[in-house]
gemmi code that builds the backbone of each chain (N, CA, C; Angstrom):
import gemmi

chains = {
    "A": [
        ("MET", (28.924, 3.635, -12.368), (30.247, 4.770, -12.351), (31.250, 4.532, -12.155)),
        ("SER", (32.524, 4.806, -11.978), (33.921, 5.176, -11.211), (33.571, 6.242, -11.072)),
        ("PHE", (34.654, 7.003, -9.522), (34.731, 8.275, -9.191), (35.632, 8.899, -10.118)),
        ("ILE", (36.080, 7.877, -10.527), (37.247, 8.683, -11.613), (36.571, 9.295, -13.105)),
        ("ASP", (35.052, 8.708, -12.815), (35.177, 9.745, -14.384), (34.515, 11.093, -13.692)),
        ("GLN", (34.412, 11.292, -12.606), (34.136, 12.972, -12.353), (35.300, 13.135, -12.264)),
        ("LEU", (36.599, 13.094, -12.692), (37.502, 13.894, -12.042), (37.351, 15.160, -12.970)),
        ("LYS", (38.875, 15.684, -12.883), (39.116, 16.459, -13.671), (41.025, 16.760, -13.920)),
        ("TRP", (40.871, 16.277, -14.968), (42.370, 16.397, -15.297), (43.207, 17.525, -16.386)),
        ("THR", (44.580, 17.679, -16.226), (45.468, 18.263, -16.756), (45.168, 18.348, -18.052)),
        ("SER", (45.788, 19.427, -18.974), (45.227, 19.342, -20.374), (46.502, 17.764, -20.729)),
        ("GLU", (47.342, 17.996, -19.908), (48.059, 16.486, -20.140), (47.491, 15.039, -19.436)),
        ("GLY", (45.637, 15.206, -18.876), (45.953, 14.098, -18.194), (46.403, 13.472, -16.791)),
        ("LEU", (46.830, 14.956, -16.061), (46.906, 14.405, -14.963), (46.310, 14.975, -13.538)),
        ("ILE", (46.350, 14.357, -12.180), (46.215, 15.196, -11.666), (46.710, 15.124, -10.611)),
        ("PRO", (47.100, 15.725, -9.367), (48.184, 16.097, -8.288), (47.639, 15.094, -7.647)),
        ("ALA", (48.285, 14.381, -6.378), (47.828, 13.485, -5.425), (48.413, 13.580, -4.582)),
        ("ILE", (48.041, 14.484, -2.724), (48.727, 14.683, -1.990), (49.021, 13.565, -0.871)),
        ("VAL", (49.528, 12.846, -0.591), (49.960, 11.483, -0.153), (50.075, 11.801, 1.295)),
        ("GLN", (49.756, 11.067, 2.471), (49.953, 11.551, 3.404), (49.938, 10.205, 4.879)),
        ("ASP", (50.623, 10.571, 5.701), (51.087, 9.331, 6.512), (49.645, 9.143, 7.887)),
        ("HIS", (48.430, 8.185, 7.196), (47.430, 7.642, 7.709), (47.356, 7.752, 8.868)),
        ("ARG", (48.149, 8.132, 10.025), (48.680, 7.578, 11.216), (48.895, 8.757, 12.153)),
        ("THR", (50.373, 9.646, 11.630), (50.518, 10.988, 12.041), (49.826, 12.118, 11.925)),
        ("GLY", (49.693, 11.935, 10.905), (49.093, 12.995, 9.052), (49.825, 13.756, 8.477)),
        ("ARG", (51.288, 13.143, 8.962), (52.665, 13.700, 8.440), (51.893, 14.228, 6.646)),
        ("VAL", (52.109, 15.037, 5.959), (52.010, 15.384, 4.520), (53.174, 14.340, 3.905)),
        ("LEU", (53.630, 13.182, 3.198), (54.721, 12.938, 2.657), (55.150, 13.701, 1.616)),
        ("MET", (54.244, 13.650, 0.241), (54.403, 13.926, -1.243), (53.805, 14.289, -1.624)),
        ("MET", (53.870, 14.805, -2.682), (52.675, 15.330, -3.643), (53.332, 14.903, -5.001)),
        ("ALA", (52.744, 14.130, -5.893), (53.322, 13.450, -7.519), (52.023, 13.209, -8.144)),
        ("TRP", (52.419, 13.586, -9.587), (51.204, 13.470, -10.071), (50.559, 11.982, -10.844)),
        ("MET", (49.381, 11.454, -10.677), (48.787, 10.483, -11.742), (47.826, 10.406, -12.808)),
        ("ASN", (47.974, 9.631, -13.713), (47.052, 9.723, -14.382), (46.115, 9.283, -14.504)),
        ("ARG", (45.088, 8.645, -15.549), (44.099, 7.683, -15.393), (44.922, 5.989, -14.754)),
        ("ALA", (45.467, 5.847, -15.528), (45.774, 4.028, -15.352), (46.457, 4.228, -14.031)),
        ("SER", (47.834, 5.627, -13.880), (48.134, 4.969, -12.801), (47.166, 5.659, -10.898)),
        ("LEU", (45.872, 6.042, -11.115), (45.363, 6.049, -10.250), (44.485, 4.442, -10.113)),
        ("GLU", (43.906, 4.269, -11.588), (43.536, 2.821, -11.531), (44.138, 1.678, -11.302)),
        ("LYS", (45.384, 1.607, -11.487), (46.126, 0.554, -10.676), (46.201, 1.136, -9.351)),
        ("THR", (46.217, 2.214, -8.682), (46.351, 2.984, -7.108), (45.171, 1.647, -6.583)),
        ("VAL", (44.353, 1.863, -7.302), (42.800, 1.838, -6.053), (42.566, 0.170, -6.658)),
        ("GLU", (43.311, -0.234, -7.384), (43.554, -1.788, -7.514), (44.811, -2.813, -6.780)),
        ("THR", (45.609, -1.716, -7.091), (47.011, -3.146, -6.032), (47.113, -2.742, -4.900)),
        ("ARG", (46.466, -1.471, -4.199), (46.178, -0.421, -3.160), (47.840, 0.018, -2.530)),
        ("ARG", (49.039, -0.128, -3.609), (49.817, 1.058, -3.292), (49.781, 1.780, -4.520)),
        ("THR", (50.915, 2.779, -4.231), (50.422, 4.152, -5.061), (51.277, 4.256, -6.160)),
        ("TRP", (50.279, 4.105, -7.349), (51.488, 4.759, -8.505), (51.333, 5.692, -9.324)),
        ("PHE", (52.593, 6.110, -9.732), (52.727, 7.612, -10.555), (52.928, 8.230, -11.630)),
        ("TRP", (52.597, 8.972, -12.450), (53.359, 9.538, -13.669), (54.235, 10.534, -13.021)),
        ("SER", (55.330, 9.802, -13.926), (56.591, 11.092, -14.073), (56.862, 11.839, -14.965)),
        ("ARG", (56.448, 12.887, -14.743), (55.907, 13.960, -16.014), (58.017, 14.675, -16.433)),
        ("SER", (58.342, 14.163, -15.739), (60.397, 14.397, -16.135), (60.601, 13.691, -16.501)),
        ("ARG", (60.187, 11.759, -16.525), (61.219, 10.786, -17.098), (59.776, 10.198, -17.953)),
        ("GLY", (58.405, 10.663, -18.327), (57.754, 10.094, -18.752), (57.656, 8.923, -18.898)),
        ("LYS", (57.094, 8.727, -16.966), (56.786, 6.989, -17.116), (56.236, 6.792, -15.594)),
        ("PHE", (55.531, 5.640, -16.189), (54.773, 4.938, -14.809), (55.608, 4.178, -13.905)),
        ("TRP", (55.282, 4.769, -12.594), (55.889, 3.878, -11.850), (55.219, 3.656, -10.458)),
        ("MET", (55.941, 2.790, -9.707), (55.033, 2.564, -8.601), (56.279, 2.904, -7.125)),
        ("LYS", (55.529, 3.840, -6.321), (56.336, 4.251, -5.154), (57.252, 3.060, -4.636)),
        ("GLY", (58.390, 3.331, -4.526), (58.989, 2.214, -3.797), (59.683, 0.656, -4.215)),
        ("GLU", (59.234, 1.374, -6.060), (59.990, 0.245, -6.682), (61.409, -0.233, -6.939)),
        ("SER", (62.293, 1.295, -6.267), (63.846, 1.063, -6.801), (63.910, 1.139, -5.180)),
        ("SER", (63.751, 2.156, -4.041), (63.991, 1.807, -2.625), (63.553, 0.689, -2.056)),
        ("GLY", (62.657, 0.468, -1.688), (61.497, -0.540, -1.417), (60.662, 0.255, -0.390)),
        ("HIS", (60.584, 1.701, -0.344), (59.320, 2.571, 0.293), (58.247, 3.015, -0.324)),
        ("VAL", (57.274, 1.344, -0.310), (56.242, 1.129, -0.433), (55.257, 1.957, 0.137)),
        ("GLN", (54.524, 1.989, 0.044), (53.050, 2.499, 0.458), (52.335, 2.519, 0.456)),
        ("VAL", (51.286, 1.764, 0.955), (49.689, 0.738, 1.270), (48.744, 1.716, 1.478)),
        ("VAL", (47.869, 1.776, 0.764), (47.043, 2.800, 0.452), (45.537, 2.434, 1.555)),
        ("HIS", (45.100, 3.197, 2.534), (44.196, 3.305, 3.455), (42.833, 3.763, 2.461)),
        ("ASP", (43.300, 5.280, 2.364), (42.196, 5.825, 1.956), (42.347, 7.057, 0.550)),
        ("ILE", (41.344, 6.711, -0.418), (41.983, 8.003, -1.253), (40.649, 9.051, -1.349)),
        ("ALA", (40.824, 10.077, -1.221), (39.502, 11.244, -1.135), (39.614, 12.069, -2.156)),
        ("PHE", (39.103, 13.213, -2.552), (38.972, 13.853, -3.667), (38.662, 15.010, -3.181)),
        ("ASP", (39.019, 16.500, -4.369), (38.650, 17.562, -3.547), (36.960, 17.655, -3.894)),
        ("CYS", (36.237, 19.126, -3.566), (35.181, 19.487, -4.103), (34.958, 19.847, -5.605)),
        ("ASP", (36.529, 20.039, -6.387), (36.258, 20.552, -7.648), (36.300, 18.986, -8.328)),
        ("GLY", (36.911, 17.952, -7.398), (37.504, 16.724, -8.881), (38.543, 17.145, -9.005)),
        ("ASP", (39.688, 18.007, -8.683), (40.685, 18.557, -9.653), (42.373, 18.041, -8.578)),
        ("THR", (41.707, 17.649, -7.500), (42.935, 16.813, -6.693), (42.552, 15.724, -5.720)),
        ("LEU", (43.782, 14.986, -5.455), (43.771, 13.773, -4.322), (44.355, 13.833, -3.396)),
        ("LEU", (43.947, 13.257, -2.466), (44.519, 12.657, -0.804), (44.413, 11.935, -1.082)),
        ("ILE", (45.757, 11.387, -0.451), (45.584, 9.517, -0.378), (46.410, 9.645, 0.762)),
        ("GLN", (45.527, 8.203, 2.049), (46.120, 8.215, 3.128), (46.523, 6.616, 3.068)),
        ("VAL", (48.013, 7.040, 3.688), (48.783, 5.771, 3.260), (49.731, 5.206, 4.619)),
        ("GLU", (49.836, 3.751, 4.475), (51.010, 3.672, 5.500), (52.506, 3.190, 4.752)),
        ("GLN", (53.782, 4.161, 5.525), (54.729, 4.779, 4.717), (55.613, 3.752, 5.164)),
        ("THR", (56.260, 3.036, 4.615), (57.274, 2.118, 4.665), (58.559, 2.615, 4.771)),
        ("GLY", (59.638, 3.261, 5.943), (60.710, 4.253, 5.797), (60.980, 5.417, 5.099)),
        ("ALA", (61.557, 6.000, 4.396), (61.464, 7.080, 4.154), (60.561, 7.526, 2.969)),
        ("ALA", (59.941, 8.439, 3.292), (59.120, 9.101, 1.747), (60.232, 9.353, 0.617)),
        ("CYS", (60.958, 10.416, 1.236), (61.471, 11.481, 0.750), (62.778, 9.966, 0.016)),
        ("HIS", (62.978, 10.437, -1.432), (63.810, 10.047, -2.018), (65.807, 10.782, -1.085)),
        ("GLU", (65.391, 11.813, -0.709), (66.778, 12.642, 0.136), (66.953, 11.514, 1.312)),
        ("GLY", (65.903, 10.522, 1.476), (65.835, 10.121, 2.657), (65.461, 10.510, 4.082)),
        ("TYR", (64.807, 11.641, 4.074), (63.859, 12.009, 5.024), (62.523, 11.252, 4.264)),
        ("ARG", (61.520, 11.337, 6.026), (60.142, 10.947, 6.144), (59.557, 11.710, 5.229)),
        ("SER", (59.669, 12.812, 4.852), (58.568, 13.849, 4.415), (59.063, 14.667, 3.607)),
        ("CYS", (59.207, 14.824, 1.913), (59.567, 15.382, 0.961), (59.443, 17.479, 1.924)),
        ("PHE", (59.001, 17.099, 2.570), (58.856, 18.713, 2.694), (59.220, 19.009, 4.533)),
        ("PHE", (60.981, 19.005, 4.834), (61.483, 18.433, 5.244), (62.157, 19.647, 5.447)),
        ("ARG", (61.743, 20.877, 4.734), (62.293, 22.312, 5.364), (61.121, 22.977, 5.323)),
        ("SER", (61.724, 24.182, 5.758), (60.697, 25.207, 6.171), (61.551, 26.432, 6.390)),
        ("ILE", (60.389, 27.760, 6.076), (61.268, 28.916, 6.128), (61.343, 29.215, 7.085)),
        ("GLU", (61.566, 30.580, 7.247), (62.638, 30.833, 8.724), (61.635, 32.311, 8.225)),
        ("GLY", (60.924, 32.967, 9.465), (60.632, 34.899, 8.739), (60.539, 34.834, 7.270)),
        ("SER", (60.630, 35.548, 6.455), (60.543, 36.230, 5.409), (61.217, 35.434, 4.265)),
        ("GLY", (61.722, 33.997, 4.771), (62.235, 32.832, 3.842), (63.663, 32.960, 3.113)),
        ("GLU", (64.713, 33.949, 3.945), (65.912, 34.597, 3.877), (66.854, 32.574, 4.303)),
        ("THR", (66.324, 32.576, 5.341), (66.594, 31.194, 6.051), (65.966, 30.482, 6.039)),
        ("VAL", (66.194, 29.374, 5.765), (65.664, 27.760, 5.956), (65.881, 27.608, 6.986)),
        ("ARG", (65.106, 26.019, 7.491), (65.553, 25.314, 8.153), (64.837, 23.750, 7.769)),
        ("VAL", (65.628, 22.758, 8.094), (65.346, 21.382, 8.010), (64.562, 20.858, 9.279)),
        ("SER", (63.409, 20.664, 9.329), (62.536, 20.615, 10.225), (62.268, 19.423, 10.810)),
        ("GLU", (62.939, 18.105, 10.084), (63.186, 16.783, 11.117), (64.242, 16.058, 10.334)),
        ("ALA", (64.496, 14.443, 11.518), (65.873, 14.240, 11.019), (65.984, 13.276, 9.839)),
        ("GLN", (66.764, 13.319, 8.847), (66.854, 12.269, 8.115), (67.271, 10.811, 8.366)),
        ("LEU", (66.554, 9.606, 7.965), (66.310, 8.872, 8.252), (67.461, 7.180, 7.713)),
        ("GLU", (67.664, 8.160, 6.481), (68.886, 6.935, 5.415), (69.192, 8.398, 4.510)),
        ("THR", (70.582, 8.179, 4.841), (70.782, 8.401, 2.830), (70.682, 8.340, 1.683)),
        ("PRO", (70.550, 9.133, 0.730), (70.126, 8.410, -0.532), (71.162, 7.050, -0.683)),
        ("GLU", (72.517, 7.521, -0.207), (73.071, 6.335, -0.824), (72.708, 5.330, 0.016)),
        ("ALA", (72.709, 4.959, 1.141), (71.720, 4.253, 1.707), (70.951, 2.935, 1.235)),
        ("ILE", (69.425, 3.938, 0.620), (68.675, 3.593, 0.258), (68.136, 3.255, -1.288)),
        ("TYR", (69.672, 3.847, -1.810), (69.238, 3.785, -3.894), (70.386, 2.310, -3.764)),
        ("GLY", (71.338, 2.440, -2.949), (72.498, 1.683, -3.183), (72.538, -0.043, -2.869)),
        ("ARG", (71.484, 0.381, -2.223), (71.730, -1.507, -2.114), (70.365, -2.287, -2.286)),
        ("LYS", (70.729, -1.753, -3.472), (69.649, -2.765, -4.912), (70.842, -3.567, -5.600)),
    ],
    "B": [
        ("MET", (69.660, 35.518, -0.052), (68.371, 34.664, -1.181), (67.496, 34.489, -0.785)),
        ("SER", (66.149, 34.515, -0.841), (65.016, 34.271, -0.347), (64.909, 32.682, -0.950)),
        ("PHE", (63.983, 32.263, -0.115), (63.988, 30.598, -0.475), (62.848, 30.427, -1.929)),
        ("ILE", (62.422, 31.368, -2.080), (61.789, 31.538, -3.297), (61.973, 31.455, -4.450)),
        ("ASP", (63.933, 32.351, -4.804), (64.447, 32.439, -6.033), (64.598, 30.248, -6.486)),
        ("GLN", (64.285, 29.556, -4.575), (64.928, 28.030, -5.066), (63.931, 27.209, -6.176)),
        ("LEU", (62.691, 27.760, -5.947), (61.321, 27.351, -6.582), (61.418, 26.899, -7.798)),
        ("LYS", (60.349, 26.151, -8.294), (60.259, 25.930, -9.670), (59.294, 25.755, -9.971)),
        ("TRP", (58.638, 26.577, -11.393), (57.494, 27.198, -11.132), (56.848, 26.500, -12.667)),
        ("THR", (55.410, 26.243, -12.611), (55.280, 25.873, -13.424), (55.523, 26.481, -15.338)),
        ("SER", (55.703, 26.588, -16.153), (54.920, 27.242, -17.331), (54.028, 29.175, -17.452)),
        ("GLU", (53.449, 28.474, -16.335), (52.276, 29.376, -16.507), (52.639, 30.100, -15.391)),
        ("GLY", (54.046, 29.488, -14.521), (54.360, 30.640, -13.580), (53.980, 30.390, -11.861)),
        ("LEU", (53.163, 28.920, -12.183), (52.434, 28.925, -10.634), (53.325, 27.701, -9.944)),
        ("ILE", (53.099, 27.751, -8.756), (52.652, 26.431, -8.207), (52.306, 25.760, -7.049)),
        ("PRO", (52.323, 24.689, -7.083), (50.875, 24.333, -5.724), (51.275, 24.264, -4.832)),
        ("ALA", (49.697, 24.252, -3.956), (50.374, 25.174, -2.297), (49.204, 24.339, -1.381)),
        ("ILE", (49.576, 23.423, -0.680), (48.982, 22.164, -0.279), (48.934, 22.842, 1.726)),
        ("VAL", (47.140, 22.942, 1.638), (47.193, 23.624, 3.142), (46.857, 22.615, 3.810)),
        ("GLN", (47.787, 22.856, 5.310), (46.690, 21.862, 6.590), (46.605, 22.351, 7.868)),
        ("ASP", (45.788, 21.950, 8.254), (45.499, 22.714, 9.857), (46.370, 22.102, 10.761)),
        ("HIS", (47.294, 23.527, 11.645), (48.526, 23.324, 11.932), (48.465, 22.263, 12.917)),
        ("ARG", (47.237, 22.587, 13.896), (46.842, 21.152, 14.753), (46.553, 20.093, 14.744)),
        ("THR", (45.591, 20.063, 13.881), (44.709, 18.570, 13.591), (46.044, 17.817, 12.715)),
        ("GLY", (46.282, 18.491, 11.503), (46.628, 17.547, 10.779), (46.490, 17.554, 9.348)),
        ("ARG", (44.831, 17.910, 9.435), (43.854, 17.877, 8.493), (44.414, 18.712, 6.875)),
        ("VAL", (44.776, 17.542, 5.810), (44.575, 18.659, 5.087), (43.031, 18.710, 4.125)),
        ("LEU", (43.768, 20.352, 4.341), (42.161, 21.204, 4.075), (41.968, 21.660, 2.362)),
        ("MET", (42.661, 22.169, 1.774), (43.176, 22.362, 0.970), (44.219, 22.589, -0.023)),
        ("MET", (44.247, 22.021, -1.883), (45.180, 22.576, -2.534), (44.476, 23.652, -3.602)),
        ("ALA", (45.291, 24.597, -3.424), (45.386, 25.614, -4.574), (46.656, 25.982, -5.158)),
        ("TRP", (46.695, 26.956, -6.181), (48.141, 27.711, -6.704), (48.320, 28.885, -6.732)),
        ("MET", (49.686, 29.008, -6.490), (50.567, 30.409, -5.744), (50.818, 30.893, -7.504)),
        ("ASN", (51.266, 32.373, -7.562), (52.444, 32.555, -7.984), (53.186, 33.858, -7.116)),
        ("ARG", (54.401, 34.128, -8.049), (55.100, 34.720, -7.782), (54.994, 35.934, -6.338)),
        ("ALA", (53.781, 36.071, -6.831), (53.190, 37.846, -6.094), (52.777, 37.429, -4.813)),
        ("SER", (51.375, 35.825, -5.240), (50.469, 35.612, -3.818), (51.508, 34.747, -2.991)),
        ("LEU", (52.234, 34.055, -3.347), (53.675, 33.625, -2.394), (54.114, 34.709, -1.341)),
        ("GLU", (54.919, 36.213, -1.942), (55.217, 36.473, -1.028), (54.200, 37.128, -0.452)),
        ("LYS", (53.230, 38.078, -1.341), (51.726, 38.524, -0.201), (51.927, 37.304, 0.667)),
        ("THR", (51.496, 36.720, 1.102), (51.324, 34.936, 2.183), (52.323, 35.686, 3.086)),
        ("VAL", (53.787, 35.417, 2.449), (54.861, 35.508, 3.695), (54.712, 37.042, 4.224)),
        ("GLU", (54.679, 37.634, 3.931), (54.345, 39.063, 4.207), (53.439, 39.087, 5.173)),
        ("THR", (51.920, 38.743, 4.804), (50.766, 39.219, 5.340), (50.507, 37.862, 6.788)),
        ("ARG", (50.997, 37.294, 6.490), (50.945, 36.348, 6.943), (49.676, 35.530, 6.618)),
        ("ARG", (48.747, 35.746, 5.945), (46.926, 35.215, 5.384), (47.753, 34.522, 4.085)),
        ("THR", (46.859, 33.334, 3.873), (46.853, 32.648, 2.461), (46.364, 33.736, 1.116)),
        ("TRP", (46.888, 33.745, 0.233), (47.143, 34.458, -1.252), (46.903, 33.231, -2.334)),
        ("PHE", (46.327, 32.979, -3.362), (46.490, 32.375, -4.563), (45.921, 33.178, -5.581)),
        ("TRP", (46.224, 32.421, -6.945), (46.324, 32.697, -8.018), (45.114, 31.929, -8.194)),
        ("SER", (43.703, 31.757, -8.896), (43.082, 31.251, -9.269), (43.311, 31.382, -10.883)),
        ("ARG", (43.401, 29.936, -11.151), (43.698, 29.682, -13.277), (42.037, 30.097, -13.875)),
        ("SER", (40.880, 30.143, -12.533), (39.854, 29.330, -13.816), (39.721, 31.130, -13.332)),
        ("ARG", (39.480, 32.385, -12.979), (39.225, 33.362, -12.386), (40.504, 34.205, -13.106)),
        ("GLY", (41.559, 33.892, -13.523), (42.706, 34.670, -13.559), (42.695, 35.717, -12.621)),
        ("LYS", (42.769, 35.359, -11.844), (42.368, 36.405, -10.116), (43.282, 36.340, -9.239)),
        ("PHE", (43.822, 36.761, -8.637), (44.834, 36.721, -7.282), (43.525, 37.332, -6.408)),
        ("TRP", (43.490, 36.151, -5.212), (42.489, 36.326, -3.880), (43.446, 35.883, -2.752)),
        ("MET", (42.408, 35.949, -1.934), (42.892, 35.928, -0.170), (42.027, 35.117, 0.130)),
        ("LYS", (42.709, 34.380, 0.691), (41.521, 33.279, 0.563), (40.333, 33.539, 2.361)),
        ("GLY", (39.375, 33.098, 2.234), (38.644, 34.279, 2.842), (37.908, 35.927, 2.548)),
        ("GLU", (38.164, 36.407, 1.841), (37.863, 37.047, 1.566), (36.549, 37.944, 1.307)),
        ("SER", (35.615, 36.426, 0.603), (34.578, 36.655, 0.913), (33.460, 35.804, 1.470)),
        ("SER", (34.050, 34.628, 1.840), (33.283, 34.450, 3.594), (33.786, 34.518, 4.460)),
        ("GLY", (35.135, 35.279, 4.933), (35.333, 35.498, 6.650), (36.703, 34.592, 7.279)),
        ("HIS", (36.598, 32.753, 6.061), (37.305, 32.204, 6.737), (38.737, 31.882, 6.069)),
        ("VAL", (39.488, 32.799, 6.676), (40.441, 32.948, 7.080), (41.664, 32.316, 7.087)),
        ("GLN", (43.001, 32.082, 7.220), (43.551, 31.347, 7.060), (45.011, 32.110, 8.024)),
        ("VAL", (45.256, 32.030, 8.969), (46.896, 32.021, 9.502), (47.684, 31.496, 9.603)),
        ("VAL", (48.527, 32.187, 8.907), (50.015, 31.038, 8.546), (51.262, 30.827, 9.403)),
        ("HIS", (51.140, 29.581, 9.864), (51.809, 29.366, 10.783), (53.602, 29.041, 10.875)),
        ("ASP", (53.214, 28.023, 8.727), (55.077, 27.467, 8.739), (54.475, 27.516, 7.456)),
        ("ILE", (55.419, 27.440, 6.559), (55.481, 27.886, 5.104), (56.678, 26.637, 4.607)),
        ("ALA", (56.453, 25.324, 4.247), (57.906, 24.334, 4.061), (57.572, 24.176, 2.637)),
        ("PHE", (58.515, 23.993, 2.131), (58.083, 23.077, 0.179), (59.559, 22.248, 0.505)),
        ("ASP", (59.194, 21.690, -0.538), (59.069, 20.233, -0.770), (60.831, 19.736, -1.781)),
        ("CYS", (61.234, 18.669, -1.696), (63.041, 18.378, -1.939), (63.078, 18.648, -3.273)),
        ("ASP", (61.729, 18.329, -4.163), (61.828, 18.899, -5.990), (62.191, 20.585, -6.070)),
        ("GLY", (61.360, 21.349, -4.744), (60.781, 22.818, -4.825), (60.148, 23.097, -5.712)),
        ("ASP", (59.245, 22.353, -5.865), (57.761, 21.924, -6.969), (56.496, 21.868, -6.629)),
        ("THR", (56.673, 22.285, -5.083), (55.058, 22.377, -4.417), (55.572, 23.161, -2.627)),
        ("LEU", (54.492, 23.808, -2.202), (54.542, 24.536, -1.075), (53.311, 23.272, 0.091)),
        ("LEU", (53.681, 23.628, 1.626), (52.931, 22.885, 2.020), (52.694, 23.603, 3.727)),
        ("ILE", (51.878, 24.341, 3.611), (51.396, 25.339, 4.557), (50.715, 24.921, 5.724)),
        ("GLN", (50.767, 25.459, 6.888), (50.107, 24.720, 8.258), (49.207, 26.127, 8.327)),
        ("VAL", (48.463, 25.813, 8.297), (47.367, 27.522, 9.317), (46.557, 27.023, 10.534)),
        ("GLU", (46.110, 28.273, 10.521), (44.785, 28.134, 11.819), (43.789, 28.994, 10.907)),
        ("GLN", (42.911, 28.112, 10.621), (41.864, 27.639, 10.051), (40.677, 28.474, 10.577)),
        ("THR", (39.628, 29.319, 10.147), (39.282, 30.316, 10.631), (37.694, 29.646, 9.605)),
        ("GLY", (36.965, 28.311, 10.585), (35.668, 28.109, 10.057), (35.746, 26.684, 8.632)),
        ("ALA", (34.808, 26.833, 8.229), (35.233, 25.905, 7.003), (36.067, 26.237, 6.001)),
        ("ALA", (36.990, 25.507, 5.552), (37.821, 25.650, 4.332), (37.554, 25.973, 2.758)),
        ("CYS", (36.437, 24.926, 2.843), (35.656, 24.613, 1.220), (34.773, 25.595, 1.059)),
        ("HIS", (34.410, 25.780, 0.180), (33.302, 26.737, 0.017), (31.535, 26.149, -0.328)),
        ("GLU", (31.999, 24.434, 0.264), (30.711, 23.795, 0.304), (30.713, 23.564, 1.506)),
        ("GLY", (31.130, 24.284, 2.229), (31.244, 24.437, 3.826), (31.841, 23.019, 4.529)),
        ("TYR", (32.088, 22.489, 4.223), (33.062, 21.491, 5.584), (34.426, 21.581, 5.570)),
        ("ARG", (34.564, 21.557, 6.662), (36.481, 21.616, 7.180), (37.619, 21.777, 6.080)),
        ("SER", (37.486, 20.315, 5.578), (37.987, 20.403, 4.144), (37.743, 20.194, 2.906)),
        ("CYS", (38.026, 20.472, 1.749), (37.892, 20.236, 0.795), (38.038, 18.958, 0.285)),
        ("PHE", (38.291, 18.039, 1.238), (38.957, 16.489, 0.373), (37.574, 15.247, 1.735)),
        ("PHE", (36.073, 16.294, 1.446), (35.598, 15.467, 2.276), (34.457, 14.028, 2.075)),
        ("ARG", (35.057, 14.173, 0.537), (34.776, 12.904, -0.377), (35.997, 11.369, -0.504)),
        ("SER", (35.403, 10.667, 0.422), (36.564, 9.593, -0.284), (35.875, 8.105, -0.847)),
        ("ILE", (36.706, 7.120, -1.547), (36.081, 6.519, -2.109), (35.871, 5.132, -1.413)),
        ("GLU", (34.963, 4.600, -1.583), (34.561, 2.963, -0.820), (35.109, 1.965, -2.107)),
        ("GLY", (36.199, 1.255, -1.782), (36.268, -0.252, -2.830), (37.371, 0.340, -3.884)),
        ("SER", (36.386, -0.127, -4.603), (37.437, 0.271, -6.360), (36.516, 1.176, -6.514)),
        ("GLY", (35.512, 2.160, -5.909), (35.350, 3.660, -6.578), (34.108, 3.829, -7.094)),
        ("GLU", (33.054, 2.727, -6.964), (31.525, 3.053, -7.825), (31.300, 3.664, -6.303)),
        ("THR", (31.329, 3.356, -5.071), (30.525, 4.146, -4.584), (31.230, 5.167, -3.408)),
        ("VAL", (31.206, 6.667, -3.008), (31.830, 7.567, -2.575), (31.305, 8.149, -1.351)),
        ("ARG", (31.883, 7.923, -0.203), (31.340, 8.557, 0.872), (31.527, 9.738, 1.375)),
        ("VAL", (30.671, 10.486, 2.336), (30.853, 11.919, 2.599), (31.500, 11.354, 4.204)),
        ("SER", (32.795, 11.629, 3.955), (33.723, 11.833, 5.608), (33.376, 12.530, 6.493)),
        ("GLU", (33.333, 13.702, 6.745), (32.670, 14.523, 7.284), (31.289, 15.244, 7.568)),
        ("ALA", (31.631, 15.677, 8.566), (29.938, 16.809, 8.862), (30.036, 18.136, 8.023)),
        ("GLN", (29.062, 18.619, 7.509), (28.741, 20.147, 6.783), (29.026, 21.230, 7.950)),
        ("LEU", (29.500, 21.961, 7.766), (29.359, 22.734, 9.137), (28.826, 23.820, 9.278)),
        ("GLU", (28.605, 24.483, 7.977), (28.153, 25.824, 6.924), (27.175, 25.376, 5.872)),
        ("THR", (26.083, 26.003, 5.051), (25.666, 25.683, 4.135), (26.493, 26.891, 3.530)),
        ("PRO", (26.651, 26.243, 1.999), (27.464, 27.762, 1.296), (26.091, 28.799, 0.989)),
        ("GLU", (25.525, 28.533, 1.279), (23.851, 30.322, 1.773), (24.637, 30.919, 2.697)),
        ("ALA", (24.408, 29.970, 3.360), (25.115, 30.739, 4.630), (26.263, 31.378, 4.745)),
        ("ILE", (27.407, 30.592, 4.184), (28.818, 31.245, 4.350), (28.522, 32.804, 2.936)),
        ("TYR", (28.183, 32.271, 2.211), (27.845, 33.597, 1.231), (27.094, 34.148, 1.289)),
        ("GLY", (26.302, 33.877, 1.568), (24.313, 35.049, 2.026), (25.122, 35.798, 2.497)),
        ("ARG", (25.637, 35.824, 3.776), (25.905, 36.985, 4.428), (26.923, 38.527, 4.726)),
        ("LYS", (27.157, 38.195, 3.212), (27.548, 39.632, 3.159), (27.059, 40.288, 2.259)),
    ],
}
model = gemmi.Model(1)
for chain_id, residues in chains.items():
    chain = gemmi.Chain(chain_id)
    for i, (resn, *xyz) in enumerate(residues, 1):
        res = gemmi.Residue()
        res.name, res.seqid = resn, gemmi.SeqId(i, " ")
        for name, pos in zip(("N", "CA", "C"), xyz):
            atom = gemmi.Atom()
            atom.name, atom.element = name, gemmi.Element(name[0])
            atom.pos, atom.b_iso = gemmi.Position(*pos), 0.0
            res.add_atom(atom)
        chain.add_residue(res)
    model.add_chain(chain)
structure = gemmi.Structure()
structure.add_model(model)
structure.setup_entities()
């Protein structure tokens, strides 16, 4: 039996996947997988997701070139969340930051600061294809 | 305007919150917050969540003593996921592991290995109150 049979999926058949840089520990992004995208992730060692907004199956990096090579796949005690360790090429964020979590709050949240440098502009990432 | 007004919530008024150890980078758990639990997290610098299964507002550590002191709150580019850096007392997982993600798959997922030592048994954690 595959571990996939032990997982709990939402009513839409999805599970959230946290993606972490396997070397630095930086959390890069969170996205949703369905069963087919998880199976493809396990098989190809690249990350595949299900886009809820676009209703589309996609491989991370397919348009940006910023692929994620999978090093480890873990799941939590409730079997309803995945944690995937990857080697990230370039920026994980479509806004050109290494991590999608590049904004942190100050104090009670009236102010927000950018916590890391932008590696590339979105135009440079998506304009080059 | 607070950053909270920039966030996107599910149709149930929730947002997923990834919790990470601020020193080691270990991802400890993922749980859901509603607006009130996030406001209380910002105000008290302890993590508060909304339990979907129990329909209940809860502070992490309220029954186990394993509280999380908040060091940083970040949100992603889409404004639909939080990343919270904490100082974790004891085990984050109710099964007694430091992280809820204590199981990783081997190969194509027929085998699962436990990736970290259990710090305490659940009986030791929840029997002591």
